[in-house]
C-alpha positions in Angstrom: 31.2 -8.7 -0.1 29.7 -11.9 1.2 31.2 -12.7 4.6 31.4 -16.3 5.9 33.1 -15.0 9.1 29.9 -13.0 9.9 27.9 -16.3 9.8 30.4 -18.0 12.0 30.2 -15.2 14.6 26.4 -15.5 14.7 26.6 -19.3 15.1 29.1 -18.9 17.9 26.7 -16.6 19.9 23.8 -18.9 19.3 25.7 -21.8 20.7 26.7 -20.0 23.9 24.8 -21.3 27.0 24.1 -17.9 28.4 24.9 -15.1 26.0 24.5 -11.5 27.2 21.5 -9.4 26.1 23.9 -7.2 24.1 25.4 -10.2 22.3 22.0 -11.5 21.4 20.8 -8.1 20.1 24.0 -7.7 18.0 23.7 -11.3 16.7 20.1 -10.6 15.5 21.4 -7.5 13.6 24.3 -9.6 12.2 21.8 -12.2 10.9 19.9 -9.5 9.1 23.1 -8.2 7.6 24.1 -11.7 6.6 20.7 -12.2 5.0 21.1 -9.0 3.0 24.5 -10.3 1.7 22.8 -13.6 0.7 20.1 -11.7 -1.1 22.7 -9.9 -3.1 24.4 -13.2 -4.0 21.0 -14.7 -5.0 20.1 -11.7 -7.1 23.4 -11.8 -9.0 23.1 -15.5 -9.6 19.4 -15.2 -10.7 20.2 -12.3 -13.1 23.0 -14.3 -14.8 21.0 -17.5 -14.9 18.0 -15.7 -16.3 20.1 -13.8 -18.9 21.4 -17.1 -20.2 18.0 -18.7 -20.2 19.5 -21.7 -18.4 16.0 -22.7 -17.4 15.1 -23.4 -21.1 17.3 -26.6 -21.0 14.6 -28.3 -19.0 11.9 -27.1 -21.3 10.5 -24.5 -18.9 8.5 -21.7 -20.4 10.2 -19.1 -18.1 12.6 -18.7 -15.3 9.7 -18.2 -12.8 8.0 -21.4 -13.8 11.3 -23.3 -13.4 12.0 -21.8 -10.0 8.5 -22.6 -8.8 8.8 -26.2 -9.9 12.4 -27.0 -8.7 12.7 -24.5 -5.9 10.9 -23.9 -2.6 9.0 -20.7 -3.6 5.5 -20.0 -5.0 4.9 -18.9 -8.5 4.4 -15.3 -7.4 7.6 -15.4 -5.3 9.5 -16.8 -8.3 8.2 -14.0 -10.6 9.2 -11.4 -8.0 12.7 -12.9 -7.6 13.4 -12.8 -11.3 11.9 -9.3 -11.8 14.0 -8.1 -8.8 17.2 -9.6 -10.1 16.6 -8.0 -13.6 16.1 -4.6 -12.2 18.9 -4.8 -9.6 21.4 -5.6 -12.4 21.0 -2.0 -13.6 21.2 -0.5 -10.1 24.9 -0.6 -9.1 24.6 1.7 -6.0 21.7 -0.4 -4.6 23.5 -3.7 -5.3 26.7 -2.4 -3.6 24.8 -1.4 -0.5 23.0 -4.7 -0.4 26.3 -6.6 -0.8 27.8 -4.6 2.0 24.8 -5.4 4.3 24.2 -1.7 4.6 20.6 -2.1 3.5 18.4 -5.2 3.6 16.5 -7.1 0.9 13.2 -5.3 1.7 14.8 -1.9 1.1 16.5 -3.0 -2.0 13.1 -4.4 -3.3 11.5 -1.0 -2.6 14.2 0.8 -4.6 13.8 -1.8 -7.4 10.1 -1.1 -7.5 10.8 2.6 -7.8 13.1 1.8 -10.8 10.1 1.4 -13.1 10.6 0.4 -16.8 10.8 3.4 -19.1 12.2 5.7 -16.4 15.7 4.2 -15.9 17.3 7.6 -16.5 15.4 9.2 -13.7 16.3 6.5 -11.2 19.9 6.5 -12.3 20.1 10.2 -11.6 18.7 9.9 -8.1 19.9 6.4 -7.1 22.7 7.7 -4.9 20.3 10.0 -3.1 17.7 7.2 -2.6 20.3 4.7 -1.4 21.6 7.3 1.2 18.0 7.7 2.5 17.6 3.9 2.5 20.6 3.6 4.8 19.2 6.2 7.2 15.5 5.3 7.4 13.4 2.2 8.3 11.7 0.0 5.7 8.3 1.6 6.4 9.8 5.1 6.1 11.5 4.2 2.9 8.2 2.9 1.4 6.7 6.4 2.1 9.8 8.1 0.7 9.8 6.1 -2.6 6.1 6.8 -3.1 6.9 10.5 -2.7 9.7 10.3 -5.1 7.5 8.6 -7.7 5.0 11.4 -7.4 7.7 14.1 -7.7 9.0 12.4 -10.9 5.4 12.4 -12.3 5.1 8.7 -12.7 2.4 8.3 -10.0 0.5 11.5 -10.5 -3.0 10.0 -11.2 -5.1 10.0 -8.0 -5.2 6.4 -6.8 -5.2 5.3 -10.5 -8.9 5.8 -10.7 -9.6 3.8 -7.5 -13.1 4.2 -6.1 -14.7 3.3 -2.9 -17.4 0.6 -2.8 -19.2 -1.0 0.1 -21.8 -3.8 0.4 -23.8 -4.6 3.6 -26.0 -7.6 3.1 -28.1 -9.6 5.7 -27.5 -13.3 5.7 -29.4 -16.3 7.0 -27.0 -16.7 9.9 -28.2 -13.6 11.8 -25.2 -11.5 10.7 -24.6 -9.0 8.0 -21.9 -9.6 5.4 -19.8 -6.5 5.0 -17.5 -6.3 2.0 -15.9 -3.5 0.0 -12.8 -1.6 -1.0 -11.8 2.0 -0.1 -9.7 4.4 -2.1 -6.5 5.5 -0.5 -7.7 8.7 1.1 -11.1 7.2 2.1 -9.3 4.2 3.6 -7.0 6.4 5.6 -9.9 8.4 7.0 -11.9 5.3 8.1 -8.8 3.5 9.4 -7.8 6.5 11.6 -11.3 6.8 13.0 -11.5 3.1 13.8 -8.0 3.2 15.4 -9.1 6.1 17.7 -12.3 4.3 18.8 -10.4 1.0 19.4 -7.9 2.9 21.5 -10.7 4.5 23.5 -12.3 1.1 24.0 -9.0 -0.4 25.3 -8.6 2.5 27.7 -12.1 2.0 29.0 -11.6 -1.7 29.6 -8.3 -1.0 31.4 -9.9 1.7 33.5 -12.7 -0.6 34.8 -10.9 -3.9 35.4 -7.2 -3.0 35.3 -6.6 -5.3 32.4 -7.7 -5.8 28.8 -9.8 -8.7 27.4 -7.9 -10.8 24.9 -9.8 -10.4 21.7 -8.9 -10.6 18.0 -8.2 -7.3 16.2 -11.0 -8.0 13.6 -13.5 -8.3 16.5 -12.4 -5.0 18.0 -12.5 -3.3 14.7 -16.1 -4.4 14.1 -17.1 -3.2 17.5 -15.4 0.2 16.7 -17.3 0.4 13.4 -20.7 -0.1 15.2 -19.7 2.5 17.8 -18.9 5.0 15.0 -22.3 4.5 13.5 -24.0 4.9 16.9 -22.2 8.2 17.6 -22.9 9.6 14.2 -26.6 8.8 14.7 -26.9 10.6 18.1 -24.6 13.7 17.4 -26.2 16.7 15.9 -24.6 18.2 12.7 -21.6 20.1 13.8 -21.8 18.6 17.3 -18.8 17.2 19.2 -18.7 14.1 21.4 -17.2 15.1 24.7 -14.0 13.5 25.9 -14.4 11.2 28.9 -13.3 12.9 32.2 -10.9 11.3 34.6 -10.5 13.0 38.0 -7.1 12.6 39.6 -6.3 14.0 43.1 -2.8 14.5 44.3 -1.1 16.9 46.7 0.8 19.7 45.0 4.1 19.0 46.8 3.9 15.3 45.8 3.0 16.1 42.2 5.9 18.6 42.0 8.3 16.2 43.6 9.6 18.9 46.0 11.8 17.3 48.7 11.6 18.4 52.3 7.8 19.1 52.3 5.5 16.8 54.3 2.2 16.7 52.4 -1.1 15.9 54.1 -2.7 12.5 53.5 0.7 10.8 53.6 1.4 11.9 50.0 -1.4 9.8 48.6 -2.5 10.3 45.0 -5.6 8.6 43.6 -7.9 8.5 40.6 -11.6 9.0 41.4 -13.4 5.6 41.7 -10.2 3.7 40.8 -8.1 4.1 44.0 -4.5 5.0 44.8 -2.0 5.6 42.0 1.6 6.9 41.9 2.4 10.5 41.6 4.1 9.7 38.2 0.8 8.3 36.9 -1.0 11.6 37.8 1.8 13.6 36.1 1.4 11.5 33.0 -2.4 12.1 33.0 -1.8 15.8 33.5 0.3 16.0 30.3 -3.0 15.5 28.3 -5.5 16.8 30.8 -6.9 19.9 32.3 -5.5 20.6 35.8 -6.9 22.8 38.5 -5.3 24.1 41.7 -7.7 23.1 44.6 -7.0 24.2 48.2 -8.2 21.6 50.7 -8.5 22.2 54.4 -7.3 20.1 57.3 -10.6 18.1 57.4 -10.8 17.6 53.6 -13.1 20.6 52.9 -12.5 22.5 49.6 -11.4 26.1 50.5 -10.5 27.5 47.0 -10.3 26.5 43.4 -7.5 28.2 41.4 -6.8 28.7 37.8 -6.8 25.9 35.2 -3.6 24.7 33.5 -4.5 23.9 29.9 -3.3 20.8 28.1 -1.9 21.2 24.5 -4.4 23.1 22.4 -5.9 21.7 19.2 -3.6 23.9 17.2 -0.5 22.8 19.2 -1.4 19.2 18.7 -1.7 19.7 14.9 1.7 21.3 14.9 3.1 18.4 16.9 1.7 15.9 14.4 3.3 17.8 11.6 6.6 18.2 13.4 7.1 14.9 15.2 4.9 12.7 12.9 5.2 9.7 15.3 6.3 8.8 18.9 9.6 10.6 19.6 11.2 7.6 21.5 14.1 6.2 19.6 13.0 3.4 17.3 9.3 3.8 17.9 7.1 4.0 14.8 3.7 4.5 16.5 1.9 7.1 14.5 1.1 10.5 16.0 -2.6 9.9 16.1 -1.9 7.2 18.7 0.4 9.4 20.8 -0.1 11.8 23.7 1.5 15.3 24.2 4.2 14.9 26.8 5.7 17.9 28.8 9.5 17.5 28.7 9.8 19.8 31.7 6.6 19.1 33.7 4.4 22.2 34.3 4.7 21.5 38.0 8.4 22.2 37.7 7.8 25.4 35.7 7.6 23.8 32.3 5.4 25.7 29.8 2.7 24.2 27.5 4.4 25.3 24.3 5.8 23.5 21.3 9.4 23.7 22.5 8.5 21.9 25.7 6.2 19.3 24.1 6.8 16.1 22.2 4.7 13.1 21.1 4.9 10.0 23.1 2.9 6.8 22.5 1.1 5.3 25.6 3.8 2.7 26.2 6.8 5.1 26.1 4.8 7.8 28.0 4.5 5.2 30.8 8.3 4.5 30.6 9.2 8.2 30.8 7.0 8.7 33.9 6.4 5.4 35.8 9.4 3.6 34.3 12.0 6.2 35.3 13.3 6.7 31.8 14.5 10.2 31.4 14.0 12.7 28.6 15.6 16.1 28.0 16.5 18.5 25.2 20.1 18.9 24.3 21.7 22.3 23.6 21.3 21.7 19.8 17.5 21.2 20.4 17.6 17.4 20.0 15.7 15.0 22.3 17.9 12.8 24.4 16.6 9.7 26.2 18.3 7.8 29.0 17.6 4.5 30.6 16.8 4.3 34.4 20.5 3.7 35.1 21.5 6.9 33.3 22.9 5.3 30.1 21.9 7.2 26.9 19.7 5.4 24.3 21.3 5.6 20.9 19.1 6.9 18.1 20.2 4.8 15.1 17.7 6.3 12.7 15.5 9.4 12.8 11.8 8.8 13.7 10.7 11.5 11.2 10.8 11.5 7.5 12.1 14.7 5.8 9.3 16.8 4.2 11.5 17.3 1.2 13.7 14.8 -0.6 17.1 16.3 -0.9 20.8 15.4 -0.7 22.4 15.5 2.8 24.3 18.7 3.5 28.0 18.3 3.3 29.9 18.2 6.6 30.8 21.6 8.0 28.0 23.6 6.2 26.1 24.3 9.4 
């Protein structure tokens, strides 16, 4: 039900001279909930107004044209508003969740899009299940989920609706090439992931040399990555592999392991070759994804012995992590797995093994937080990841980061 009290609470927080961080965060969530309730009111009004053809009194040809002329929306937005209201009128579960502020307008729109004409019976049968997933997952996750549902129901079974890839590369008179085209879904995903990986590598390279990243627009970086992709393909033999760049980090074993009571040589200094001193946590983070060797160094710096190598996550383990975790495991992070690093929950210096049970995906930002930022991560007795702030307070996981691999109803309480 539409709540005026909720709006008044949000206004009260906004008018406070120094509201707390928690109050501001809650107020933002309340605004989204209030907007969802307004969306429900607007949809119900639009459906009633459209059913009566109240717009015809002014001589309008359609409700969309009337809204575009008298309202503050574009013609496309007006069409979408009327279409959304018509579909939502036959979706009682979705409308109820929207009225309660349990889901937002974006989620309701995705569900309405799934409720395609001619298949109302299918949607009606599964609406309760889809709405329950809409409450649990983010908007982006629900978009993936509804696409899966459409394919399962057989309404989206044609591969990309006959889409084909096309590309034009034409020289111009301005000393540049005009590149235009369109890629089918699978082709676009392949190219996009390759460009993302190269852009990430370029960013790391810039940060490693200067300590900071040049401010450039994303289209410029993407173009640079595309050229680099072409250069690499031209110089790599068929079946060849471009080697990963090597970063050499040096740190005393006692410092790296964090063992108290031991006085390491070199005053506990850790450093990255050619970059200078870094913290032990930085080296621990690098070791999560790198090959590590035990090297015995004498009093005067001479190398006495080189021990066995500690392997990073294998290619097979990384593939398994991508399937299992799908994205960064930090609560609320939607960074895709291809952008993430394999993090040791219990570091191998503390006896942690490089196996799937001791690994999770972490994006670069959250990997930094867990190491250098003093955020803590552990597995609970029921095998769930638990994150804590530096002050020890737990970080609540409002929604799961991973989509289910099968669409099914939640298990009743007490079945496990």
